[in-house]
N, C-alpha and C positions, 0 to 999 in steps of 0.2 A: 504494500500500500504506500502511495507516495505521501509526501509531507502534508499536502492540502487535505487529503481525505483523513489522515491521522488526526489532524487538528479539528476537522469538522466532526469527527467521531468523538473527540474529547469534548467539544462544545455540546454535543447531544447528551453526553454523560452528565455534564454540569447542569444542564437544563433539567434532566430527569431527576437528579439528586435534589436540586432546589425545589422542584415541584413536589417531590415526595416529602421533603422536610416542611414545606409550607402548606402542604395538603391542598395545593391549588395548581392546576395544570398550566404551566407557563406556555407550553407549545401551542395552546389554543389562541394565543395573541399575536403570533407572527409566522411568517414564512421565510425560508431562506431562498434567496434568489441566486442561482448558480451563475458564475461568471460566463459571459457569452463566448469565451474561447476555451479550447481544451486545457485542462489542468493536468498535464502529464509530464511536464518538464521538471527540472529541479528548482524552479522558481519558488521561493519561500515567502514572498511578500504579498501574495494574493489573499484577499479576504472577501468572502461573499457578502452580499448586501442583505440586510434584514428589511422586510416589508411588514410593518405593524398594522394590526387591525385598528379601526378608528376608536374603538372603545377601550383600548389598552391604556391603563393609567401611566402617567409620566414616570412615577417611581419604578414601576415594573419595566418600562422601556430602558431605563438607566441600568437596572440590574442585568437585564438580558444583554445589553450592549457590553457591559463590563465582562460578562462571561465569554462573549465572542472575542473581545480583545484579549482576554486572558488566554484563551485557547490558541489564538493565532499569533501571539507574541513569540518572538524567536527564543527568548530565554524564559521558559515556563517553570514556575515554582511547583515542585511536587507537593501535593497535599497529603 
């Protein structure tokens, strides 16, 4: 699996864990928009775009964006 998909998978795990902990499904509030070009090279700086639902609270948007940035950051802290 290349770096992009590893990081996307890590993001999915963070969302799943946060949803479980908060007892609220975060995944219902956004969609991940895949980049319009192939992600098969060794490029490590690509990050997908998040498209939020209109009813998504601002605080939740910030949490979800933080999880995405944490997942796609080059130097990721292990939890």
